[in-house]
BABA-551126 format. One record per residue: x, z, y of N, C-alpha, C in turn; residue in one letter; residue number from 1. Coordinates in steps of 0.2 Angstrom, whole numbers, plus 5000, padded with zeros to 4 digits. Layout:
BEGIN
+------+------+------+------+------+------+------+------+------+------+-----+
|  nc1 |  nc3 |  nc2 | cac1 | cac3 | cac2 |  cc1 |  cc3 |  cc2 | type | seq |
+------+------+------+------+------+------+------+------+------+------+-----+
|    X |    Z |    Y |    X |    Z |    Y |    X |    Z |    Y |    A | NUM |
...
+------+------+------+------+------+------+------+------+------+------+-----+
REM end
This chain:
BEGIN
+------+------+------+------+------+------+------+------+------+------+-----+
|  nc1 |  nc3 |  nc2 | cac1 | cac3 | cac2 |  cc1 |  cc3 |  cc2 | type | seq |
+------+------+------+------+------+------+------+------+------+------+-----+
| 5216 | 4815 | 5134 | 5210 | 4816 | 5129 | 5211 | 4809 | 5125 |    M |   1 |
| 5210 | 4811 | 5118 | 5211 | 4805 | 5113 | 5204 | 4801 | 5113 |    A |   2 |
| 5205 | 4795 | 5112 | 5199 | 4791 | 5111 | 5195 | 4793 | 5105 |    R |   3 |
| 5188 | 4793 | 5105 | 5185 | 4795 | 5098 | 5186 | 4789 | 5093 |    P |   4 |
| 5186 | 4791 | 5087 | 5188 | 4786 | 5082 | 5182 | 4782 | 5081 |    P |   5 |
| 5183 | 4775 | 5079 | 5178 | 4770 | 5078 | 5175 | 4771 | 5071 |    K |   6 |
| 5169 | 4771 | 5070 | 5166 | 4771 | 5064 | 5168 | 4765 | 5059 |    C |   7 |
| 5169 | 4767 | 5053 | 5171 | 4762 | 5048 | 5166 | 4760 | 5044 |    R |   8 |
| 5164 | 4754 | 5043 | 5159 | 4752 | 5038 | 5161 | 4752 | 5031 |    A |   9 |
| 5156 | 4756 | 5027 | 5157 | 4756 | 5020 | 5151 | 4753 | 5016 |    V |  10 |
| 5152 | 4750 | 5011 | 5147 | 4747 | 5007 | 5142 | 4752 | 5004 |    S |  11 |
| 5144 | 4757 | 5001 | 5140 | 4762 | 4998 | 5143 | 4769 | 4998 |    A |  12 |
| 5139 | 4774 | 4997 | 5142 | 4780 | 4996 | 5144 | 4781 | 4988 |    L |  13 |
| 5149 | 4784 | 4987 | 5152 | 4785 | 4980 | 5147 | 4788 | 4975 |    P |  14 |
| 5146 | 4786 | 4969 | 5142 | 4789 | 4964 | 5145 | 4796 | 4962 |    N |  15 |
| 5151 | 4796 | 4961 | 5155 | 4802 | 4959 | 5159 | 4804 | 4965 |    V |  16 |
| 5159 | 4811 | 4967 | 5163 | 4813 | 4972 | 5168 | 4818 | 4971 |    T |  17 |
| 5169 | 4820 | 4964 | 5174 | 4825 | 4963 | 5178 | 4823 | 4956 |    Y |  18 |
| 5184 | 4823 | 4956 | 5188 | 4822 | 4950 | 5193 | 4828 | 4950 |    Y |  19 |
| 5194 | 4831 | 4944 | 5199 | 4836 | 4943 | 5202 | 4835 | 4936 |    K |  20 |
| 5208 | 4838 | 4935 | 5212 | 4838 | 4929 | 5208 | 4841 | 4924 |    P |  21 |
| 5208 | 4838 | 4918 | 5204 | 4841 | 4912 | 5208 | 4847 | 4909 |    A |  22 |
| 5204 | 4852 | 4907 | 5207 | 4858 | 4904 | 5209 | 4863 | 4908 |    G |  23 |
| 5208 | 4862 | 4915 | 5211 | 4867 | 4920 | 5204 | 4870 | 4923 |    I |  24 |
| 5203 | 4876 | 4923 | 5197 | 4879 | 4927 | 5198 | 4877 | 4934 |    P |  25 |
| 5192 | 4875 | 4937 | 5192 | 4873 | 4944 | 5195 | 4879 | 4949 |    L |  26 |
| 5194 | 4885 | 4947 | 5196 | 4890 | 4952 | 5203 | 4891 | 4952 |    R |  27 |
| 5207 | 4888 | 4947 | 5214 | 4888 | 4947 | 5218 | 4882 | 4950 |    L |  28 |
| 5214 | 4878 | 4952 | 5218 | 4872 | 4955 | 5216 | 4871 | 4963 |    I |  29 |
| 5221 | 4868 | 4966 | 5220 | 4866 | 4973 | 5216 | 4859 | 4973 |    K |  30 |
| 5213 | 4858 | 4979 | 5210 | 4851 | 4980 | 5212 | 4848 | 4986 |    E |  31 |
| 5212 | 4841 | 4986 | 5213 | 4837 | 4992 | 5207 | 4833 | 4993 |    V |  32 |
| 5206 | 4832 | 5000 | 5200 | 4828 | 5002 | 5202 | 4821 | 5003 |    V |  33 |
| 5198 | 4816 | 5000 | 5199 | 4809 | 5002 | 5192 | 4807 | 5006 |    L |  34 |
| 5193 | 4805 | 5012 | 5187 | 4803 | 5016 | 5184 | 4797 | 5013 |    P |  35 |
| 5178 | 4796 | 5014 | 5174 | 4790 | 5011 | 5177 | 4784 | 5013 |    V |  36 |
| 5179 | 4783 | 5019 | 5182 | 4776 | 5021 | 5189 | 4775 | 5018 |    E |  37 |
| 5192 | 4780 | 5016 | 5198 | 4780 | 5012 | 5197 | 4777 | 5005 |    G |  38 |
| 5191 | 4779 | 5002 | 5189 | 4776 | 4996 | 5187 | 4769 | 4996 |    L |  39 |
| 5184 | 4767 | 5002 | 5182 | 4760 | 5003 | 5188 | 4756 | 5004 |    E |  40 |
| 5193 | 4758 | 5008 | 5199 | 4755 | 5008 | 5202 | 4753 | 5002 |    A |  41 |
| 5203 | 4758 | 4997 | 5206 | 4757 | 4991 | 5202 | 4752 | 4987 |    L |  42 |
| 5195 | 4753 | 4987 | 5191 | 4748 | 4983 | 5192 | 4741 | 4986 |    R |  43 |
| 5192 | 4740 | 4992 | 5193 | 4733 | 4995 | 5199 | 4730 | 4993 |    L |  44 |
| 5205 | 4734 | 4994 | 5211 | 4731 | 4993 | 5214 | 4731 | 4986 |    K |  45 |
| 5213 | 4737 | 4983 | 5216 | 4737 | 4976 | 5211 | 4735 | 4970 |    D |  46 |
| 5204 | 4736 | 4971 | 5200 | 4734 | 4966 | 5197 | 4727 | 4967 |    V |  47 |
| 5195 | 4725 | 4973 | 5193 | 4718 | 4975 | 5199 | 4713 | 4976 |    E |  48 |
| 5205 | 4716 | 4978 | 5210 | 4712 | 4979 | 5210 | 4708 | 4985 |    G |  49 |
| 5207 | 4710 | 4990 | 5207 | 4706 | 4996 | 5213 | 4707 | 5000 |    L |  50 |
| 5214 | 4703 | 5005 | 5220 | 4703 | 5010 | 5218 | 4709 | 5015 |    E |  51 |
| 5223 | 4712 | 5018 | 5221 | 4717 | 5023 | 5217 | 4714 | 5029 |    Q |  52 |
| 5218 | 4708 | 5031 | 5214 | 4705 | 5036 | 5206 | 4705 | 5034 |    T |  53 |
| 5205 | 4703 | 5028 | 5198 | 4702 | 5026 | 5195 | 4710 | 5025 |    E |  54 |
| 5199 | 4714 | 5023 | 5197 | 4721 | 5022 | 5195 | 4724 | 5029 |    C |  55 |
| 5199 | 4723 | 5034 | 5198 | 4726 | 5040 | 5192 | 4723 | 5043 |    S |  56 |
| 5190 | 4716 | 5042 | 5184 | 4713 | 5045 | 5178 | 4716 | 5042 |    I |  57 |
| 5178 | 4717 | 5035 | 5173 | 4720 | 5031 | 5171 | 4727 | 5034 |    R |  58 |
| 5177 | 4731 | 5036 | 5176 | 4738 | 5038 | 5175 | 4739 | 5045 |    M |  59 |
| 5175 | 4733 | 5049 | 5174 | 4733 | 5056 | 5179 | 4737 | 5060 |    G |  60 |
| 5186 | 4736 | 5058 | 5191 | 4740 | 5061 | 5197 | 4735 | 5062 |    I |  61 |
| 5202 | 4736 | 5066 | 5208 | 4732 | 5066 | 5212 | 4732 | 5060 |    S |  62 |
| 5216 | 4727 | 5059 | 5221 | 4727 | 5053 | 5225 | 4733 | 5053 |    R |  63 |
| 5229 | 4735 | 5059 | 5233 | 4741 | 5059 | 5229 | 4747 | 5057 |    P |  64 |
| 5223 | 4748 | 5059 | 5219 | 4754 | 5058 | 5218 | 4754 | 5050 |    T |  65 |
| 5216 | 4748 | 5047 | 5215 | 4748 | 5040 | 5221 | 4750 | 5036 |    F |  66 |
| 5227 | 4747 | 5039 | 5233 | 4749 | 5035 | 5234 | 4757 | 5035 |    Q |  67 |
| 5233 | 4760 | 5041 | 5233 | 4767 | 5041 | 5229 | 4771 | 5037 |    R |  68 |
| 5222 | 4769 | 5036 | 5217 | 4772 | 5032 | 5219 | 4771 | 5025 |    V |  69 |
| 5222 | 4765 | 5023 | 5224 | 4763 | 5016 | 5230 | 4768 | 5014 |    L |  70 |
| 5235 | 4768 | 5019 | 5241 | 4772 | 5017 | 5239 | 4779 | 5016 |    Y |  71 |
| 5235 | 4782 | 5020 | 5233 | 4789 | 5019 | 5229 | 4790 | 5013 |    R |  72 |
| 5224 | 4785 | 5011 | 5221 | 4786 | 5005 | 5225 | 4786 | 4999 |    A |  73 |
| 5230 | 4781 | 4999 | 5235 | 4781 | 4993 | 5239 | 4787 | 4993 |    R |  74 |
| 5241 | 4790 | 4998 | 5245 | 4796 | 4998 | 5241 | 4802 | 4995 |    K |  75 |
| 5235 | 4802 | 4997 | 5230 | 4807 | 4995 | 5229 | 4807 | 4988 |    T |  76 |
| 5228 | 4801 | 4985 | 5227 | 4800 | 4978 | 5233 | 4802 | 4974 |    V |  77 |
| 5239 | 4799 | 4976 | 5245 | 4800 | 4973 | 5247 | 4808 | 4973 |    A |  78 |
| 5245 | 4811 | 4978 | 5247 | 4818 | 4978 | 5242 | 4822 | 4973 |    E |  79 |
| 5236 | 4820 | 4973 | 5232 | 4823 | 4968 | 5234 | 4822 | 4961 |    A |  80 |
| 5236 | 4816 | 4959 | 5238 | 4814 | 4953 | 5244 | 4817 | 4951 |    L |  81 |
| 5249 | 4817 | 4955 | 5256 | 4820 | 4953 | 5256 | 4827 | 4953 |    T |  82 |
| 5252 | 4831 | 4957 | 5252 | 4838 | 4958 | 5247 | 4841 | 4954 |    S |  83 |
| 5243 | 4838 | 4950 | 5237 | 4841 | 4946 | 5232 | 4844 | 4951 |    G |  84 |
| 5230 | 4841 | 4956 | 5225 | 4844 | 4961 | 5219 | 4840 | 4960 |    M |  85 |
| 5213 | 4844 | 4962 | 5207 | 4840 | 4961 | 5206 | 4836 | 4967 |    A |  86 |
| 5202 | 4831 | 4967 | 5201 | 4826 | 4972 | 5194 | 4826 | 4974 |    L |  87 |
| 5192 | 4828 | 4980 | 5185 | 4828 | 4983 | 5184 | 4822 | 4988 |    K |  88 |
| 5179 | 4818 | 4987 | 5178 | 4813 | 4991 | 5172 | 4815 | 4996 |    I |  89 |
| 5174 | 4816 | 5002 | 5168 | 4818 | 5007 | 5171 | 4816 | 5014 |    E |  90 |
| 5166 | 4816 | 5018 | 5168 | 4816 | 5026 | 5170 | 4810 | 5028 |    G |  91 |
| 5173 | 4810 | 5034 | 5176 | 4804 | 5037 | 5172 | 4801 | 5043 |    G |  92 |
| 5173 | 4796 | 5045 | 5170 | 4793 | 5051 | 5167 | 4786 | 5049 |    V |  93 |
| 5161 | 4785 | 5047 | 5159 | 4779 | 5044 | 5151 | 4778 | 5045 |    F |  94 |
| 5149 | 4772 | 5044 | 5142 | 4770 | 5043 | 5141 | 4766 | 5037 |    V |  95 |
| 5136 | 4766 | 5034 | 5134 | 4762 | 5028 | 5133 | 4755 | 5030 |    L |  96 |
| 5136 | 4750 | 5027 | 5134 | 4743 | 5028 | 5127 | 4742 | 5027 |    S |  97 |
| 5123 | 4738 | 5031 | 5116 | 4737 | 5029 | 5113 | 4731 | 5033 |    G |  98 |
| 5108 | 4733 | 5037 | 5104 | 4727 | 5040 | 5104 | 4726 | 5047 |    S |  99 |
| 5107 | 4730 | 5051 | 5107 | 4729 | 5059 | 5114 | 4727 | 5061 |    Q | 100 |
| 5114 | 4721 | 5064 | 5121 | 4718 | 5066 | 5123 | 4723 | 5072 |    P | 101 |
| 5130 | 4723 | 5072 | 5133 | 4727 | 5077 | 5138 | 4722 | 5081 |    Q | 102 |
| 5140 | 4724 | 5087 | 5143 | 4720 | 5092 | 5150 | 4717 | 5089 |    E | 103 |
| 5153 | 4720 | 5084 | 5159 | 4717 | 5081 | 5158 | 4713 | 5075 |    N | 104 |
| 5152 | 4711 | 5073 | 5150 | 4707 | 5068 | 5149 | 4710 | 5061 |    G | 105 |
| 5150 | 4717 | 5061 | 5148 | 4720 | 5055 | 5141 | 4722 | 5055 |    V | 106 |
| 5138 | 4721 | 5049 | 5131 | 4723 | 5049 | 5131 | 4731 | 5047 |    E | 107 |
| 5127 | 4735 | 5050 | 5127 | 4742 | 5049 | 5120 | 4745 | 5049 |    T | 108 |
| 5119 | 4750 | 5045 | 5113 | 4753 | 5045 | 5115 | 4760 | 5047 |    E | 109 |
| 5113 | 4763 | 5052 | 5115 | 4769 | 5054 | 5111 | 4775 | 5051 |    T | 110 |
| 5113 | 4776 | 5045 | 5110 | 4782 | 5041 | 5113 | 4788 | 5043 |    V | 111 |
| 5118 | 4788 | 5047 | 5122 | 4794 | 5049 | 5129 | 4794 | 5048 |    G | 112 |
| 5133 | 4797 | 5052 | 5140 | 4797 | 5051 | 5142 | 4805 | 5049 |    T | 113 |
| 5147 | 4805 | 5045 | 5150 | 4812 | 5044 | 5157 | 4812 | 5048 |    Q | 114 |
| 5157 | 4817 | 5052 | 5163 | 4818 | 5056 | 5169 | 4820 | 5052 |    E | 115 |
| 5175 | 4817 | 5053 | 5181 | 4819 | 5049 | 5183 | 4825 | 5052 |    K | 116 |
| 5186 | 4830 | 5048 | 5189 | 4836 | 5050 | 5195 | 4835 | 5055 |    D | 117 |
| 5196 | 4839 | 5059 | 5201 | 4838 | 5064 | 5208 | 4838 | 5060 |    A | 118 |
| 5212 | 4834 | 5062 | 5219 | 4833 | 5059 | 5224 | 4837 | 5062 |    E | 119 |
+------+------+------+------+------+------+------+------+------+------+-----+
REM end
């Protein structure tokens, strides 16, 4: 039996959760799903420019786990962009960063987690 995934800390839920190619009706395109923690990994590494170690600390996960989350997120975004697919941001295993300290040093506010679809 596999170990249950550890919740990943994210700073905020995204304001926009859907992107699609312009000029193509939604009913005619496929969509791929980017988990919320994947978007957070992209934000920390590619937008904020942090090192993977710092990113993993902020998300409350190990560096190898962060690397896997980042790899999957980049692959998903690249697939959507190169194949003309819609990109839907939802789900995942995460908690919002907030006010209650957790045992690993990450402050979290447990406003709920969204379970990731079975892979």
